[in-house]
Every structure is written in C-alpha cells, then in structure tokens.
C-alpha positions as CSV (number, residue, x, y, z in Angstrom):
1,M,9.8,-30.3,12.2
2,K,10.8,-33.9,11.7
3,V,12.4,-34.8,8.4
4,I,10.5,-37.5,6.5
5,E,13.0,-40.1,5.4
6,R,12.7,-41.3,1.8
7,V,13.2,-45.1,1.5
8,L,14.3,-46.0,-2.0
9,D,14.3,-49.5,-3.3
10,V,17.0,-49.4,-5.9
11,T,18.0,-52.6,-7.8
12,S,20.9,-52.4,-10.2
13,N,23.0,-55.0,-12.1
14,L,25.5,-52.4,-13.2
15,E,29.1,-53.3,-12.5
16,G,32.1,-50.9,-12.1
17,E,33.5,-48.4,-9.7
18,K,30.9,-46.5,-7.5
19,I,31.6,-42.8,-7.1
20,D,29.8,-40.9,-4.3
21,M,28.6,-37.5,-5.2
22,S,29.6,-34.5,-3.1
23,I,29.8,-30.7,-3.2
24,D,32.8,-29.0,-4.9
25,Q,34.5,-27.0,-2.2
26,S,35.3,-24.2,-4.7
27,A,31.6,-23.9,-5.5
28,L,30.5,-23.4,-1.9
29,H,30.1,-19.7,-2.2
30,F,27.9,-20.1,-5.3
31,I,25.7,-22.7,-3.6
32,M,25.3,-20.5,-0.5
33,S,24.2,-17.7,-2.8
34,V,21.7,-19.9,-4.5
35,L,20.3,-21.1,-1.1
36,T,20.0,-17.4,0.0
37,D,18.0,-16.5,-3.1
38,L,15.3,-19.1,-2.8
39,Y,12.5,-16.6,-2.4
40,S,10.3,-15.1,-5.1
41,D,8.9,-12.6,-2.6
42,P,11.7,-11.3,-0.4
43,E,9.4,-9.1,1.8
44,M,7.1,-12.0,2.6
45,A,10.2,-14.2,3.2
46,I,11.5,-12.1,6.0
47,I,8.1,-11.8,7.6
48,R,7.5,-15.6,7.4
49,E,11.0,-16.9,8.3
50,Y,11.9,-14.7,11.2
51,S,8.4,-14.7,12.8
52,T,8.2,-18.5,12.6
53,N,11.7,-18.9,14.0
54,A,10.7,-16.6,16.9
55,F,7.5,-18.6,17.5
56,D,9.5,-21.9,17.5
57,A,11.8,-20.4,20.1
58,H,8.8,-19.8,22.3
59,I,7.6,-23.3,21.9
60,E,11.0,-24.8,22.6
61,D,11.3,-22.8,25.9
62,A,7.6,-23.1,26.8
63,V,7.1,-19.3,26.6
64,S,3.4,-18.2,26.7
65,R,3.8,-14.5,25.8
66,P,3.5,-13.5,22.2
67,I,6.4,-12.7,19.9
68,E,6.6,-9.0,18.9
69,V,6.7,-7.9,15.3
70,T,7.2,-4.2,14.3
71,T,6.8,-3.0,10.7
72,P,8.7,0.0,9.2
73,S,7.5,3.5,9.7
74,P,8.8,6.9,8.6
75,L,10.5,7.5,12.0
76,S,11.9,3.9,12.3
77,P,12.4,2.4,8.8
78,Y,13.2,-1.1,10.1
79,F,11.4,-4.5,10.2
80,R,11.9,-6.0,13.7
81,V,11.1,-9.4,15.2
82,R,11.7,-10.1,18.9
83,D,11.2,-13.3,20.8
84,Y,11.7,-14.3,24.4
85,G,13.0,-17.8,24.1
86,L,16.3,-19.2,25.2
87,G,18.3,-16.7,23.2
88,L,21.7,-17.1,21.5
89,D,25.2,-16.6,22.7
90,D,28.5,-16.5,20.8
91,D,28.8,-20.3,20.6
92,D,25.2,-20.7,19.3
93,I,25.8,-18.1,16.6
94,R,29.0,-19.9,15.5
95,E,27.8,-23.5,15.6
96,V,24.2,-23.2,14.3
97,Y,23.2,-19.7,13.1
98,S,26.2,-19.2,10.8
99,L,25.9,-22.6,9.1
100,Y,23.7,-23.2,6.0
101,G,21.6,-26.3,6.7
102,A,22.3,-26.4,10.4
103,S,19.1,-26.9,12.5
104,T,18.2,-28.0,16.0
105,K,14.5,-28.6,15.0
106,R,14.6,-31.8,12.9
107,G,13.7,-34.1,15.8
108,S,10.4,-32.5,16.7
109,D,7.0,-31.9,15.2
110,D,6.2,-29.2,17.8
111,V,8.1,-26.6,15.7
112,V,7.9,-25.8,12.0
113,G,11.6,-25.1,11.2
114,M,14.0,-27.7,10.0
115,L,15.9,-26.5,6.9
116,G,18.5,-24.2,8.5
117,L,18.0,-21.6,5.7
118,G,15.3,-19.2,6.9
119,C,17.6,-17.3,9.3
120,K,19.6,-16.1,6.3
121,S,16.6,-15.1,4.3
122,A,17.1,-11.3,4.9
123,L,20.2,-11.4,2.7
124,T,17.9,-11.9,-0.3
125,Y,16.2,-8.6,0.6
126,T,19.1,-6.5,1.9
127,D,22.9,-6.6,2.0
128,Q,23.1,-6.3,5.8
129,F,21.0,-6.7,8.9
130,T,21.6,-7.1,12.6
131,L,20.9,-9.8,15.2
132,S,20.9,-9.3,19.0
133,G,21.1,-12.5,21.0
134,I,20.5,-12.2,24.7
135,K,21.3,-15.2,26.9
136,D,22.3,-15.6,30.5
137,G,22.5,-11.8,31.0
138,L,24.8,-11.2,28.0
139,C,23.8,-9.5,24.8
140,T,25.8,-10.4,21.6
141,Q,25.2,-8.1,18.7
142,V,26.0,-9.4,15.2
143,A,26.1,-7.8,11.8
144,I,25.1,-10.3,9.1
145,S,26.2,-9.3,5.6
146,R,26.2,-10.5,2.1
147,D,29.6,-10.5,0.4
148,E,30.5,-9.7,-3.2
149,D,30.6,-13.4,-4.1
150,G,27.0,-13.8,-3.0
151,S,27.7,-15.7,0.2
152,G,27.1,-14.4,3.7
153,S,29.3,-13.6,6.7
154,M,28.8,-12.6,10.3
155,T,30.7,-10.0,12.4
156,V,30.4,-10.0,16.2
157,V,30.1,-6.2,16.7
158,D,29.7,-6.0,20.5
159,Q,29.0,-8.0,23.7
160,Y,27.8,-6.4,26.9
161,P,25.9,-7.4,30.1
162,T,22.2,-6.6,30.1
163,D,19.2,-7.1,32.3
164,E,16.8,-7.6,29.4
165,P,15.0,-11.0,29.2
166,S,16.6,-13.7,27.1
167,G,15.7,-14.0,23.4
168,V,16.6,-12.8,19.9
169,E,15.8,-9.6,18.1
170,I,16.2,-9.3,14.3
171,V,16.4,-5.8,12.8
172,I,16.2,-5.4,9.0
173,P,16.5,-2.1,7.2
174,A,13.4,-1.6,5.0
175,K,13.5,-0.2,1.4
176,Q,11.4,2.8,0.4
177,G,8.0,2.0,-1.0
178,N,7.9,-1.4,0.8
179,R,4.7,-3.2,1.4
180,I,5.8,-5.0,4.6
181,E,3.0,-3.7,6.8
182,E,0.3,-4.8,4.4
183,K,1.9,-8.3,3.9
184,A,2.4,-8.7,7.6
185,K,-1.3,-8.1,8.3
186,N,-2.2,-10.7,5.6
187,F,0.2,-13.2,7.0
188,F,-0.6,-12.9,10.7
189,R,-4.4,-13.2,10.3
190,F,-3.8,-17.0,10.1
191,W,-2.0,-17.1,13.5
192,K,-3.6,-18.3,16.7
193,P,-4.8,-15.5,19.1
194,G,-2.2,-14.6,21.7
195,T,0.8,-15.7,19.7
196,V,1.9,-12.4,18.1
197,L,1.7,-8.7,18.6
198,L,1.9,-6.7,15.4
199,D,3.0,-3.1,16.0
200,G,1.9,-3.5,19.6
201,K,-1.6,-4.9,18.9
202,E,-3.3,-8.3,18.2
203,P,-3.6,-8.7,14.4
204,K,-7.1,-9.0,12.9
205,L,-7.8,-12.7,12.5
206,I,-9.4,-14.3,9.4
207,Q,-13.2,-14.7,9.8
208,G,-15.7,-17.0,8.1
209,M,-18.0,-20.0,8.8
210,K,-16.3,-22.6,11.0
211,I,-17.0,-26.2,10.0
212,S,-14.8,-27.2,12.9
213,D,-11.9,-25.9,15.0
214,D,-9.5,-26.7,12.1
215,L,-11.7,-26.0,9.0
216,L,-13.0,-22.6,7.9
217,L,-14.9,-21.4,4.9
218,T,-14.3,-17.7,4.2
219,N,-14.7,-15.0,1.6
220,E,-11.6,-13.1,2.9
221,V,-9.2,-15.0,0.6
222,D,-9.2,-15.7,-3.2
223,Q,-8.0,-19.3,-3.0
224,S,-7.9,-22.1,-0.5
225,Y,-5.0,-22.5,2.0
226,V,-3.5,-25.1,4.3
227,V,-2.0,-23.5,7.4
228,M,0.8,-25.5,9.1
229,G,2.8,-24.0,12.0
230,N,1.1,-20.6,11.4
231,V,2.3,-20.6,7.7
232,P,-0.4,-20.5,5.1
233,Y,0.4,-22.5,1.9
234,P,-1.8,-22.1,-1.3
235,A,-3.7,-25.3,-1.8
236,P,-5.2,-25.2,-5.3
237,V,-6.2,-28.9,-5.0
238,L,-8.9,-27.9,-2.5
239,D,-10.4,-25.5,-5.1
240,E,-10.9,-28.2,-7.8
241,G,-14.6,-28.6,-8.5
242,R,-15.5,-25.5,-6.3
243,R,-17.9,-23.1,-7.9
244,W,-16.7,-19.6,-8.2
245,T,-19.5,-18.3,-6.0
246,E,-18.5,-20.7,-3.2
247,W,-16.0,-19.6,-0.5
248,P,-12.5,-21.1,-0.4
249,T,-11.3,-23.3,2.5
250,V,-8.7,-22.6,5.1
251,A,-7.5,-25.8,6.8
252,F,-5.3,-25.7,9.9
253,V,-3.3,-29.0,10.0
254,E,-0.8,-30.5,12.4
255,I,2.9,-30.0,11.8
256,G,4.4,-32.8,9.8
257,T,1.1,-33.6,7.9
258,V,2.1,-31.8,4.7
259,Q,5.5,-31.0,3.1
260,F,6.7,-27.8,1.7
261,T,9.3,-26.6,-0.9
262,P,12.6,-25.2,0.5
263,S,11.4,-21.7,0.0
264,R,8.3,-22.5,2.1
265,E,6.2,-20.5,-0.4
266,S,4.3,-23.6,-1.6
267,L,3.5,-27.2,-0.8
268,Q,5.5,-30.1,-2.1
269,M,3.0,-32.5,-3.6
270,T,4.4,-35.7,-2.1
271,A,2.2,-38.7,-1.3
272,L,1.9,-37.4,2.3
273,T,0.7,-33.9,1.2
274,K,-1.8,-35.4,-1.3
275,A,-3.3,-37.7,1.3
276,T,-3.7,-34.8,3.8
277,L,-5.4,-32.6,1.1
278,A,-7.7,-35.4,0.1
279,T,-8.8,-35.9,3.7
280,V,-9.4,-32.1,4.1
281,K,-11.4,-32.0,0.9
282,E,-13.6,-34.9,1.9
283,R,-14.2,-33.5,5.4
284,V,-15.4,-30.2,4.0
285,K,-17.8,-32.0,1.7
286,T,-19.3,-34.2,4.3
287,E,-19.2,-31.9,7.4
288,K,-20.2,-28.5,6.2
289,E,-24.0,-29.1,6.1
290,A,-24.1,-30.4,9.6
291,A,-21.9,-27.6,10.8
292,Y,-24.2,-25.0,9.2
293,L,-27.3,-26.4,10.8
294,K,-25.6,-26.6,14.2
295,L,-24.6,-22.9,13.8
296,L,-28.2,-22.0,13.0
297,D,-29.4,-23.6,16.2
298,A,-26.8,-21.7,18.1
299,C,-27.9,-18.3,16.8
300,A,-29.2,-16.0,19.6
301,T,-31.7,-14.1,17.5
302,P,-33.7,-14.5,14.3
303,Q,-31.6,-11.7,12.8
304,E,-28.4,-13.7,13.3
305,A,-30.1,-16.8,11.8
306,L,-31.1,-14.8,8.7
307,A,-27.6,-13.3,8.3
308,L,-26.1,-16.9,8.5
309,S,-28.7,-18.3,6.0
310,L,-27.8,-15.6,3.5
311,N,-24.3,-17.1,3.3
312,S,-25.6,-20.7,2.7
313,G,-25.1,-20.4,-1.0
314,Y,-21.6,-19.2,-0.6
315,I,-20.6,-22.2,1.4
316,G,-22.2,-24.7,-1.0
317,V,-25.1,-25.7,1.3
318,A,-28.5,-26.3,-0.3
319,V,-30.8,-27.2,2.6
320,K,-34.1,-26.0,3.8
321,A,-33.1,-23.8,6.8
322,E,-35.2,-23.4,9.9
323,Y,-34.7,-21.4,13.1
324,K,-36.5,-22.7,16.2
325,G,-39.0,-24.6,14.0
326,Q,-39.8,-21.7,11.7
327,E,-38.6,-21.6,8.1
328,I,-36.1,-18.8,7.4
329,P,-37.3,-16.7,4.5
330,G,-35.4,-17.0,1.2
331,S,-34.7,-14.3,-1.3
332,V,-37.0,-15.8,-3.8
333,S,-39.8,-17.0,-1.5
334,A,-40.3,-13.9,0.6
335,P,-39.4,-10.7,-1.2
336,L,-41.4,-7.5,-0.4
337,R,-43.5,-6.7,-3.4
338,E,-45.9,-4.2,-1.9
339,K,-46.0,-0.6,-3.3
340,F,-43.7,1.4,-1.1
341,I,-40.8,3.9,-1.6
342,V,-37.3,2.7,-1.7
343,A,-34.4,5.2,-1.6
344,P,-30.7,4.3,-1.7
345,A,-28.7,5.6,1.2
346,V,-26.4,7.4,-1.3
347,K,-28.0,9.2,-4.2
348,R,-25.9,8.9,-7.3
349,Y,-25.4,11.9,-9.7
350,R,-28.3,12.4,-12.1
351,Q,-30.3,9.5,-10.6
352,K,-33.9,10.0,-9.5
353,G,-33.0,8.8,-6.1
354,W,-36.1,6.8,-5.2
355,S,-38.4,4.1,-6.7
356,T,-41.8,2.5,-6.0
357,D,-41.0,-0.6,-8.1
358,R,-38.0,-2.1,-6.4
359,V,-38.3,-5.6,-4.9
360,I,-36.6,-5.8,-1.5
361,A,-35.3,-9.3,-1.2
362,N,-34.2,-10.8,2.2
363,N,-30.5,-10.2,1.5
364,T,-31.1,-6.5,1.8
365,W,-33.2,-6.6,4.9
366,P,-30.3,-6.4,7.4
367,K,-28.9,-3.4,5.5
368,T,-32.1,-1.3,5.4
369,I,-33.5,1.5,7.5
370,W,-37.3,1.0,7.8
371,L,-39.5,4.1,8.2
372,T,-43.2,3.7,9.0
373,D,-46.0,6.3,8.8
374,F,-44.8,7.9,5.6
375,D,-47.4,10.6,4.5
376,G,-46.9,11.1,0.8
377,E,-47.0,9.6,-2.7
378,D,-43.5,10.7,-3.8
379,F,-40.1,11.5,-2.4
380,S,-39.1,15.1,-3.1
381,A,-35.6,16.6,-2.9
382,H,-36.7,18.5,0.2
383,K,-37.8,15.3,1.9
384,R,-34.5,13.7,0.9
385,K,-32.6,16.6,2.6
386,K,-34.6,16.1,5.7
387,L,-33.9,12.4,5.7
388,D,-30.1,12.7,5.1
389,Q,-29.8,15.4,7.8
390,W,-31.7,13.3,10.3
391,A,-29.6,10.2,9.5
392,S,-26.4,12.1,9.8
393,K,-27.3,13.5,13.2
394,N,-28.3,10.1,14.6
395,D,-25.3,8.2,13.3
396,L,-27.2,5.2,12.1
397,G,-24.1,3.2,11.1
398,S,-23.7,1.3,7.8
399,F,-26.8,0.7,5.7
400,E,-27.8,0.7,2.0
401,Y,-31.5,1.6,1.7
402,Y,-34.3,3.5,3.2
403,V,-37.8,1.9,2.9
404,L,-40.7,4.2,3.5
405,L,-44.1,2.6,4.4
406,K,-47.5,4.3,4.8
407,D,-48.6,1.8,7.4
408,A,-47.6,2.0,11.1
409,Q,-46.3,-1.6,11.0
410,I,-43.5,-3.5,9.1
411,P,-45.0,-6.4,7.0
412,S,-45.4,-9.5,9.1
413,T,-43.2,-11.5,6.7
414,V,-40.3,-9.3,7.6
415,T,-40.8,-7.9,11.1
416,E,-39.3,-10.8,13.2
417,W,-36.2,-11.2,10.9
418,I,-34.9,-7.6,11.1
419,D,-33.3,-5.7,13.9
420,P,-35.9,-3.5,15.8
421,S,-33.2,-0.8,16.1
422,M,-33.4,-0.3,12.3
423,V,-37.1,0.7,12.5
424,Y,-38.1,4.3,12.9
425,S,-41.1,6.6,12.3
426,W,-41.1,9.0,9.4
427,N,-42.3,11.6,11.8
428,D,-38.7,11.9,13.2
429,P,-37.0,13.0,9.9
430,K,-40.1,15.0,9.0
431,A,-39.6,17.2,12.0
432,E,-36.1,18.2,10.8
433,K,-35.5,21.9,9.9
434,I,-33.3,22.1,6.9
435,K,-30.0,23.9,7.6
436,V,-29.4,26.8,5.2
437,E,-25.9,26.6,3.8
438,R,-24.0,29.9,3.9
439,N,-20.4,30.7,3.2
440,A,-18.1,32.7,5.5
441,Q,-19.6,36.0,4.4
442,G,-23.1,34.8,5.2
443,T,-24.1,34.5,1.6
444,R,-26.5,31.6,0.9
445,V,-24.8,29.0,-1.3
446,S,-25.6,25.5,-2.4
447,G,-24.0,22.6,-4.2
448,S,-20.9,20.5,-3.7
449,Y,-17.7,20.1,-5.6
450,K,-14.7,17.9,-6.2
451,A,-11.8,19.9,-4.9
452,Y,-8.4,20.1,-3.4
453,V,-8.2,21.8,0.0
454,N,-4.6,22.6,1.2
455,G,-3.3,19.9,-1.2
456,Q,-5.7,17.1,0.0
457,Y,-8.3,15.8,-2.4
458,V,-12.0,16.1,-1.3
459,Y,-14.5,14.1,-3.2
460,S,-17.5,16.2,-2.2
461,L,-16.8,19.7,-0.7
462,L,-20.0,21.5,0.3
463,A,-20.1,25.1,-1.0
464,A,-20.8,26.3,2.5
465,D,-17.6,24.8,3.8
466,I,-15.3,26.7,1.4
467,D,-13.1,29.0,3.4
468,T,-13.3,32.4,1.6
469,S,-10.6,33.9,3.9
470,K,-8.0,31.8,2.0
471,P,-7.2,31.9,-1.8
472,I,-9.8,30.2,-4.0
473,F,-9.1,28.9,-7.5
474,Y,-11.2,27.0,-10.1
475,A,-10.1,25.0,-13.1
476,D,-11.1,22.1,-15.4
477,R,-9.1,18.9,-15.1
478,F,-6.6,19.8,-17.9
479,F,-5.3,23.0,-16.3
480,M,-5.6,21.6,-12.8
481,A,-3.2,18.8,-13.8
482,K,-0.7,21.2,-15.4
483,N,-0.7,24.0,-12.8
484,H,-1.7,22.6,-9.5
485,G,1.9,22.2,-8.4
486,L,2.5,26.0,-8.7
487,I,-0.4,26.8,-6.4
488,R,0.5,24.0,-3.9
489,N,4.1,25.3,-3.8
490,K,3.0,29.0,-3.3
491,Y,0.2,28.6,-0.8
492,S,0.0,26.4,2.3
493,E,-3.8,27.0,2.6
494,Y,-6.1,27.3,-0.4
495,T,-9.1,25.7,-2.1
496,M,-9.0,24.6,-5.7
497,V,-12.3,23.5,-7.2
498,I,-12.6,21.3,-10.2
499,L,-15.5,22.6,-12.4
500,G,-17.3,21.7,-15.5
501,R,-17.8,24.6,-17.9
502,N,-21.6,24.8,-17.1
503,R,-20.9,25.5,-13.4
504,I,-18.3,28.2,-13.7
505,N,-20.7,31.2,-13.9
506,K,-22.6,30.2,-10.8
507,F,-19.4,29.5,-8.9
508,K,-18.0,33.0,-9.8
509,R,-21.3,34.6,-8.6
510,D,-21.1,32.7,-5.3
511,F,-17.3,33.2,-4.8
512,P,-16.4,36.5,-6.6
513,S,-12.8,36.4,-5.1
514,A,-12.1,33.1,-6.9
515,K,-9.4,33.1,-9.7
516,E,-9.2,31.0,-12.7
517,L,-6.2,28.7,-12.1
518,H,-4.4,29.2,-15.4
519,E,-4.6,33.0,-15.1
520,A,-3.5,32.9,-11.5
521,C,-0.4,30.8,-12.5
522,M,0.4,33.3,-15.3
523,E,0.3,36.1,-12.8
524,L,2.7,34.2,-10.5
525,A,5.1,33.5,-13.5
526,S,5.0,37.2,-14.5
527,K,5.9,38.4,-11.0
528,W,8.8,35.9,-10.9
529,V,10.2,37.3,-14.2
530,E,10.0,40.8,-12.9
531,K,12.3,39.9,-10.0
532,L,15.0,38.5,-12.2
533,T,18.3,40.4,-12.5
534,E,20.1,40.7,-15.9
535,T,22.7,38.3,-14.7
536,Q,20.1,35.7,-13.8
537,K,18.4,36.2,-17.2
538,L,21.8,35.6,-18.9
539,M,22.3,32.4,-16.9
540,L,18.9,31.1,-18.0
541,H,19.6,32.2,-21.6
542,L,22.9,30.4,-21.7
543,R,21.2,27.3,-20.2
544,T,19.3,26.9,-23.5
545,L,22.3,27.2,-25.8
546,S,24.5,24.4,-27.1
547,S,27.5,26.7,-27.0
548,T,27.3,26.8,-23.2
549,D,29.2,23.5,-23.0
550,K,32.1,25.0,-25.1
551,L,32.3,28.1,-22.9
552,K,32.7,26.0,-19.7
553,K,35.9,24.6,-21.1
554,F,37.7,27.9,-20.8
555,D,39.4,29.7,-17.8
556,E,38.3,33.3,-17.8
557,S,41.5,34.4,-16.0
558,L,43.6,33.4,-19.1
559,V,41.4,35.4,-21.5
560,D,41.9,39.1,-22.3
561,D,38.6,39.7,-24.1
562,P,36.2,41.1,-21.3
563,D,33.1,39.9,-23.2
564,F,34.6,36.4,-23.4
565,K,35.4,36.6,-19.6
566,V,31.8,37.5,-18.7
567,A,30.4,34.7,-20.9
568,I,32.7,32.1,-19.4
569,A,31.9,33.1,-15.9
570,A,28.1,33.2,-16.6
571,S,28.2,29.7,-18.2
572,K,29.8,28.3,-15.0
573,M,27.4,30.0,-12.5
574,K,25.3,27.6,-10.4
575,D,22.1,28.7,-8.8
576,A,20.0,25.6,-7.8
577,K,17.1,27.7,-6.6
578,L,16.9,29.8,-9.8
579,F,17.0,26.7,-12.0
580,E,14.4,25.0,-9.9
581,E,12.1,28.0,-10.2
582,Y,12.7,28.0,-13.9
583,Q,11.5,24.4,-14.1
584,R,8.4,25.5,-12.3
585,Y,7.6,28.8,-14.1
586,G,9.4,28.3,-17.4
587,T,6.5,27.1,-19.5
588,L,4.4,30.1,-18.4
589,A,7.0,32.8,-18.0
590,Q,7.5,35.3,-20.9
591,L,11.3,35.9,-20.6
592,T,12.4,39.0,-22.5
593,K,15.1,38.3,-25.1
594,V,18.6,38.9,-23.6
595,D,20.7,41.3,-25.6
596,W,23.8,39.1,-25.7
597,K,26.1,38.1,-28.5
598,N,28.1,35.0,-28.3
599,P,31.8,36.0,-28.1
600,L,32.8,32.7,-29.7
601,N,31.5,34.2,-33.0
602,K,34.6,36.5,-32.9
603,Y,36.9,33.5,-33.1
604,P,36.1,31.4,-36.3
605,L,38.5,28.6,-35.3
606,L,36.5,28.0,-32.1
607,T,33.0,28.2,-33.6
608,N,33.1,24.6,-34.8
609,L,34.8,23.2,-31.7
610,P,32.6,20.2,-30.6
611,G,31.3,20.4,-27.1
612,Y,32.5,16.9,-26.3
613,V,36.2,17.5,-27.2
614,I,38.6,17.0,-24.2
615,M,41.3,19.7,-24.4
616,N,44.8,18.7,-23.2
617,A,47.4,21.2,-21.9
618,D,48.9,21.9,-25.4
619,M,45.5,22.5,-27.0
620,K,44.5,24.9,-24.2
621,S,47.7,26.8,-24.4
622,H,47.5,27.2,-28.2
623,T,43.8,28.2,-27.9
624,Y,44.5,31.0,-25.4
625,L,47.3,32.2,-27.6
626,Y,44.9,32.3,-30.6
627,V,42.1,34.1,-28.7
628,N,44.3,36.7,-27.1
629,A,46.2,37.3,-30.4
630,V,42.9,37.9,-32.3
631,Y,41.6,40.2,-29.5
632,A,44.9,42.2,-29.5
633,A,44.8,42.5,-33.3
634,E,41.2,43.9,-33.1
635,Q,42.1,46.4,-30.4
636,E,45.1,47.5,-32.4
637,A,43.0,48.0,-35.5
638,Q,40.4,50.0,-33.6
639,N,43.1,52.2,-32.0
640,A,44.6,52.9,-35.5
641,V,41.2,54.2,-36.6
C-alpha cells in the first residue's frame, strides 16, 4: 500500500542551532520490543498479518490459487499459513524479512502491506516460530526467536533442494486453550470467494442484504466495519444515528482509501479516512431503498419476497412493498385472527402446549407447518404425541409452530405467500400409531430425564433408551456434583440420571437395579479401604501429621531405635497412585485409626524442633548422638529390671 505523504507547512522565526532527531542506537532493542508488542489481541494478529502477507504475495506474482490456512488441532497444535508466491531465499530473508520497517510494498495500492512489522507479529504470541521460504527449487528453513532483551533474531536452520512450488510457509506453535479457529472463521468471512482455504475448505462468507457489490447490511456483526485488503476495521462512525434494531454496515473499500493504526486493529481517523467514511454513510442512506426494491423485483417466488420484506425494518427501509403488482402483507395489516389451534414445535415444561387465541403474524408464516382438515376442538397429549412422531419421521426441517385448521384450505390472505411444501393434511399424523416405550427388559416405561450417559450430558434422555445392562445411578444435583467423578473414573459405560425428589419413587420402580449415587460412592470408598495394607494406612496417617516433615529430616540408617527407623522410612515413602486414590475417596472413606505412637515423643529435645529448620552436619551428628544415647539408656534400664 502506498504511503500517504504528509505535507507540513511550518513557519518559524526561531533562531539557533537546528538538531535533527534520531534513534539512540543503544535503545534499538527496546524499540524493536515495543514494535513487536503493538497488538492487543496476539491471536488475531498472527491470523491477520500472515494471511494478508500471503495474499499480497499472490497478488504480486499474479497467483490465482487460494492461500492455505490451517488452525491448530489436538494432533497438530500449530497455526500454519502457506502461500504460493515468489517465495524467499537467504538474501530476501537477510535484506527484508529480518529488518523492522523494511517493506517492498510501499509503491503499490494493489497490496495492503507497507509497514514492515507484521511478519514479526508472531513474537508477541510466542517466543519462537519457523519460516520455510521456497524459491528457485531451494527451501530455506529459518527459526525466528525472541531474545531476552525483547528484540528478535533469526537462525537459518537448514537449506535443501526441493520440488515443492515456490512460496512461504509460516508455522507457529499454538498455546493450550487458544481460540484461533474461532477467530479465523470470523476473520475470513470478509474475504472474497476463492482467495483462501481454511482447514482445507472455503470459509463461510458473511451474508446480508447487498446494497451494491461493495456495501452490505447484515445482522451477523454487532457493529459496522470497513474492509480494506480483506482486513475488517471497526467503523463506529457508520453506526452514529443508527437505530439499535437496524443492521450494521459492512463496506468494502479500495486499498489506500482509509488509513489504519500501526497495529492494523483500528482505523486512523485522518482526513482521508473521515472523507471515505462520510461517503459510505451517505451512499447507504441514499441507495438502500432503491436496492431493496430492486431485490424485491428479482425474487423468484412470493415466498422469497415475503422473507425479504420481513427484513425491511432491520435495514431501515419504510416503503410500501409490492411483488409483481401485489402488496406484500405486513405483520400488522394481515395477521391471522381466525379461531384455530396453534402449537409450538417444542412444548416447554409445564406449559399447556397449544392455544386458540394466538395471532399468527406474517413474520411467523415461513416458520410454520400448516395442517388442514383438523377434526377436533382441542389438542390432547395423545394428539401431540402423534404429531411429534409424524414430524420426526418425515424430517420436516426447522420450524417453530404448527397451525391446525378445520377447513381444507389455507386462508386466502396467506396461501400464496407460504411455501406449499409446508402444508399438510391432519390425516397424515392422525394415522400414526403411537410407539410404546419399553426398556431393555421389555417393561413399559415413560418419561425423559436430564442425565449423563458414559460421561456425556444428555438434556432429554427417554426412559426407554436407558441401557439397563450397564450400571444405573440417580442423584439430585448436589450429590451429582460431589460424586460424579468417582463414577466416571470407575465405569466407562453407565447412566446417571438427575432427579427431583418427587420422581425418585417412580424411577426406582421402573429401574429396580438403579443405585442412589451417594450410597454407591460410599460402597466404592469402603471397598477401597478394605484393600489397604497396614503400611499404606500408616503412610496416609503420617500424611495428615505436622510431625511428618520433621521425620523426613532423619536418616534411618543412623538411628538405633527400630520404631524410629520405621517411622522415618514411612514418612519418606512415595506412592502416587495411593495418594491420588486418597484424594478421590478420602472424604467418603472411613479409615480406621492407626495404632501408632510418634517416636519423637520419646525424645523431648526433638519434640519442639520446627519443621522448617535446616540441619547442618554438626546439628545432625549431635542429634543422632542424643537419640541413640537416650535409646541405649532406655534399653539398659529395661535390661536391669
């Protein structure tokens, strides 16, 4: 991108020596560090900077194929960008890539780069990444690192001949918990079709109502954007005066018509940028009504025209809409007010599930299944089951309501504006035979539950789908939260149902093998305790005592007292698996009290020894003399008796 020269008219009558400002050479490392850390969102920075660099390389070399971007995965935790431009060799890396501020793009508005900073942006995210430059059949691999002083350095790791096409590949190690995939999808939806492959596929592009090829109104963003060189920049100026119900603007502008900050995260509000934004805002205001009416005329069906007209309020158009000379019904002018039954597609808990008083406005018509020839005054639970079973079998797609009409025809105010494929006869679901739900033993059961099946949460598990050949547990939320981990660790296949107290008795009748979760966990803990040896119990007992740290300071080989020897050895034992199990079962396990007396109590001078004291060689030597002398005196006294 061409640099816009600033022409300054400076008049001064000051006299004296003029001193040109420059950069202190001793501060270069600091300045390089500052230039590297320009970005408030390092993940978005690496996505934006390296993908736009790659796209610029394609433009400069007239490459028509897309660049390739790969996001991190568990098997390959790296962010990769590959282009097929001219590539880089050893000289290019030394003379351009390694220099802050060096750029070959400042003389053209065909490319978006110009600052010579973005190629180092990965160093704000990680301490090292790799670059492979392929040019003229030679691959140069470079490790780019951040040094302790904050600046960067490059190491040519290898050079070898290759038959791969020319270009550059950047490989950046990703951190755990990264959101690179999500951010990449958001970023690349603004790119032109055919310019990028994201994880091997074309990214989903942003959709909305096109005012023109370069102006879009959309509800897929929260604020307006200006897109230049594939990079979207927030443009709050375009949102000034916009009602909150109206869709934001996405404007695609030519390279060089707006200016951005060095981080490329926002626009620089120069005179040029302000003029471009003012033009965009005026164009949206004056062109959107004509564009809307033109789109209406181009609709292939009345249903398309209705769907488009439903968005007229969101794009800020208040015009009487017609399709092929006929007025399109509005939500106020043409709602259905006849007495008919309306049932939501999904019945909510404790809701009646149907109504005869609901007004069906035109904004719900495209999301409604219309059923004629209904033969009843109400909508029973049995009819609801028939309808849901029929809808599930026929895979009707996404919809929100059923409307059941006694007549054989849809009202004339509606019929031509809805899709005929959404109209059915009630006789079809009426003919359904309700499937009786039974469990694996053939027992008839009903109902559904919130549950965990093999560790995975299921919002609505049908009783008939519970596998009774595997362990079944039930609990309220409190005990589920405390003890679920024990069950998940013990069993690879199980069902754990979350129940309210009023549903427990019925659940136990339907599933007599089910165990209450807390009781089941207590059983597991008791069985664990039964398997412990006396030595393991002593290890766990010592783990809870403050004196254990004191015992660890001694060497059992230098002590004569056998009880002291055992205690020292036990305090130093390590059994990671045992301690892990204790963390798991400890709150439930009833460990029997260990019959153990602390041998330190025999030696009064050691009882008050702080655990944090560091014993030097002399202290240790005198301590062992003391302990062994006391033990010898006790043995002598016992023998005398």
